C-alpha angles and dihedrals in degrees: 000000000000116000102174115117124201110220109272093014131120116263119237120266118282117274120257119270114279096034123103109272111231120215102233114197116178114214095234128227096300117075117250123219133211119201121216112173107297097343127084126198129193114236109222099176139011135195128179138181138176124219129199121239095263130112096247090061090076091064091044091052091051091051091047093054094042094051093044095052094043089052089053091050095247097130091143093070101031096102095051092045092050092049094050093044091050092054095046095045089048089054090051104043101028108030101025092034095219134115117269128225114205121194125185117199121189118208135169090260099048139284132319117200123192126196116190128186132181098240104085096162094069112117115261120190121232116265095233090056095059095135092063098042096111145321118268087232093063120100095232140014099073096106096084091039089057090046089056091048102043109024126081090217133002141166148162125246126191136205129171090267107022143049113207121197114189135180134182125215117198123212114256112269114244132176113283111276094014123102098166137345136202131208125271109269133194114260094250091060096054117107117264121248137171121265088267119028110219120203113193114214114203125174121205126196129220092278093051095255123138114254100167132031119183128216091252088055089054090050095047100045105022098237123124116226094249090055095059105027110115094017121114114257087226088071090063101034122093095206116198118234111240109201115235096019135086097209114132138165092279092053093045091053091056095054117100091238132003137172128185151104131285138135137262120210107228129212089264091059095250123123115237113205108228137183110223138195116197124196123185113220141158122245125225090276092055093251117138119246138162127236113209122197113194133186132169109282094244088057094053091124087078092067107014115112110234115245115256109250115214113245090239091062092061091062107081097167113141093233094060109120116243118258118257107253089219092058091045090058103034101026129230131312097031116222116267096216125070095231091052092048093049093046093051089047095057092044093052092044091053092048093045093057095032090240132162096227141009135190141185128205128191124213123241120241092268092044091230095113138035122218122208108239106161139012141162127201090021133091089267095173089062095045103035113123092001113143133219128184117250104217113358141040134036116322092018122176098236100180102048101112099048135039110267137184121202112195094190124010089193087072093049105035115195095019089124106024093192091067097051110129095003098106094243113143108177128037140171119204130186131183126245108223134179116192090343093307120122110242101163149322132253123201140178121199138189134197092230121074122242096024098134137055137182089275092063090045090055092048092050092045090052090053092045091053089054095053103033095090093047091049093049091048091050091046093052090048090052092049091051091050090048092051092049091046091047092051092050090046093052093046091052091044092051091051092050094046092047091052096071138048095186112114097212092047090049090054091050092049092050091054096043092051093053099043119099098349096066105010143008093240138003140191128199121211119194131199117208096197142339093278095049128094120236111273125208101239106165139013128185133176128180086239105059092200090069098051096089092047092051091049090052094050094044090050088063093053122078107247118256118270113267095240112173093209108121121240136052122296127191117253112199101178098087093049093049092049091047092053091049091049091049091049093050091047092049092049091050090050089054093045092244097127125087114288133037122327112264137185122266108271124218089247093066094073096058090044092055091044090052091049090051090050091054096036097087132073116315124192132187126212120190120237103221122180128167091356093304132104105237097172149322132261111215120197125189142186127204123257117315098006130120135200121249116235091238090056092050091050090050090048090052091054090048092049091056092053093043092050092055091046091049092049091047089052090050093050091046092050091050094048092045091052091050092047094049092048091052092045093050088055088062093059123082112268090233144322117270121234110249118199110233096011131085115213129189130174130191118188129185122179117204120233132049114285094010119127095172129035137158094306119079142168137193140183119186140156117259110178143308096014094315122127131199121219132183140177120184147164126219117205109264133005138259132043097331092054090043090058091059088044090060092048093050097046096048093042091052092055094048096046095044092052090053088072096252121149122249096262091048092051092053094045092055091045088053090055092049091052093050090050088065088075114192090007093056120112131188116257135203112208139179109198128176147157120234124203121176115219130219092241090065097259128106131227120217129190108199137189116188109196106188093315128129106276119259115247125223120210115201126202092256090060098254118139125205138162113268097204144021125250120259134177119295124242130256097037110080131021103223111060126177105202130168135188129235127209121229126182119208113206122205109291094022122126129206113204120196121183140167124240091261085077100046094039095054105137139200107184108305093343122096128191093225131169093298093052091049090050091050090055092046092055088065092058099075112140094013124126120249091259092051091048093052092046093050092050091050092049091050091051093049093047093048091077134023096219123084114263113270097196134058115263133201128178123190117185123183123182134180105219121228117251114259115266120243 
């Protein structure tokens, strides 16, 4: 894959589905410049790509940089660039946990590579303190240290949202006029050539047609220039088929530089093997074209670029230590992360045996299954983390424990399940073993049958033996990190779930903890009771635009069966429906469905995106609490992705905790609803309308979720235009006090309607409270009878049994108590109570409160009776509702803390007659 683009040229074809999609941005016809201090370099080509914050992105970034630089012809600096890019991208996607943007810039001096992440606040050491950047034994922090050691120049740039680390690698300096040189050889070792070496020069335009044909080309192939000018070179080229790749003559002509062998059909019909060197250039008009130099294949030494010999190979001294076989195969330095190590392993194994594909599987802890962890040349996104049994069951991997060569998989179908449907015919597989224990399997495959022999198997086994220990060590390190991460995840999840008793919030937390940590999308089904069907309660996707579409598709699928068996089970219904929906949408867009052909509508895109989101693996985990299935947690991946076993085990642990939290929220909601219903039954159903008297009540119960406490009030008709009113305070707060509240309020109504006087009513209520025994509580109560008069005033008969005294506000603003204190109820049996008569003139107000109002505190200060009277003096001329509201505001503002006691305010006012 070459991603370099010469200004004005055509970019390479898009990458296959499943690979990171680079952002290719050609520089344009005008040269770009990059400033570095006092120097300025012209950018002649640019390539860019973005990588997701997942481990496999590090390997993809290495491949992107390697292919880009090789396409530009910068093989001398490829290794250093790949090493530095790997470290910086690892810092971004693994340690910082953000996506990484990689930009390659080609200049006349060399290559500048930039790696940007979205975590600018991470600490970056100063450049001049390179020796103290980090210890080599640390897991991270080596990226900048390597930049300082390998790069000619490097630096760090910051923006509010990004941190950009860049480095520049200069081309090796060579003597002027010399690119490379070989040793002096005897004449008999020099390559053979004809008496006159002919180099055909052919120029190709943007469309691949021949625009220039040299005399040597006429001599070599027998065509005159006018015979071939304007014809595609592909008509003359006999291009060899390379298994496993889609590269052809058209693709090769668009690369910035290419060397290789193919054939040219001459005028005589014969194919002349040639060795060609292609160079992409721009003509004087700025249009891209390709210059092709061709010689006979046996004279390839004329054009072929010599292989770069490692510096260590030039040292043949006998005391030179032997090279580590591991480094020979993997390269140095070895990747720090497991995914990077496995990816480099399969790439090197494929190259070593000249294969079309390679793959590596790791064994599970019990060695009964193999899990796909890395592949190249295969649809890895579809196969990644898939599992196959080693020795038993359908689709078994029968050759995992011993080296094996399969000449033709068509003759032994299913021998290597990973290769089913991939077009691979021959394969060699070898085991990875540590101390005789199977830890994995490495394989290389080809599209042609009979490609491999026992010799290749032995070579691959030798390499596998060299890397097995390193792979196992990296795998164990990854498992340990996963276990630590899983434990932290579950601890945090338990804290979050325990922090709420709200059902809807619990459902939202369940979904947010699984997406995107465990799955791409999730759906939560709940079951109200044993006779109810599962109900789709919550859906979440990492892309919020797809949530509504997923809800719509899942609504068309019968919910999964509420099976109480623990563990995850695969649910195929959503994927099947998604595939059918995608097929129908595609057919409608092509006009293949019934009815007239129509244009593609904007709704088709989201439908296809939704189908792709649901088209992968979907698993269901039961939510079991108190031996009952209360719902199902459904997790899904997009098309062609599978769940890792570690993720499913973590999801199962989470589902157990979530189920208990969800059931606790359900029980709490039920009990809260019952409690609130009972509490509301203790309050008066409503205040009656009294002709000639305004009445307003404000009630506040202390404690979260309480609607009724120890304070209470009531206003009810008695007889013949008389009304009873009461405001009281039971000792304490909460349900126990509320029980006495209910007794007092209902007893008052019954006794008052029997025609008893105020003192008699309170004395019998006192006896009823004492009859409660241990449950009895003392009670302060202000009870009175109100009777409006024809002259516009109102007569009140009041008994104040241990309660804060009612206050009377006159029209002139004076405030005075309207009763005298008497003994409270629920303490002694024999009470001697009496009633007092109060007349409210037009404009007068009677204010009755509980002690939660007068005992409002702020530190050592208390509102008290005097403070309440001061507030009441400011209420002259206000309605009863305005008086009660002003009193409540004054109480709330008196202290910053929330009230800790119940409060009740009863205001009664005789309105003034209307003025003429």
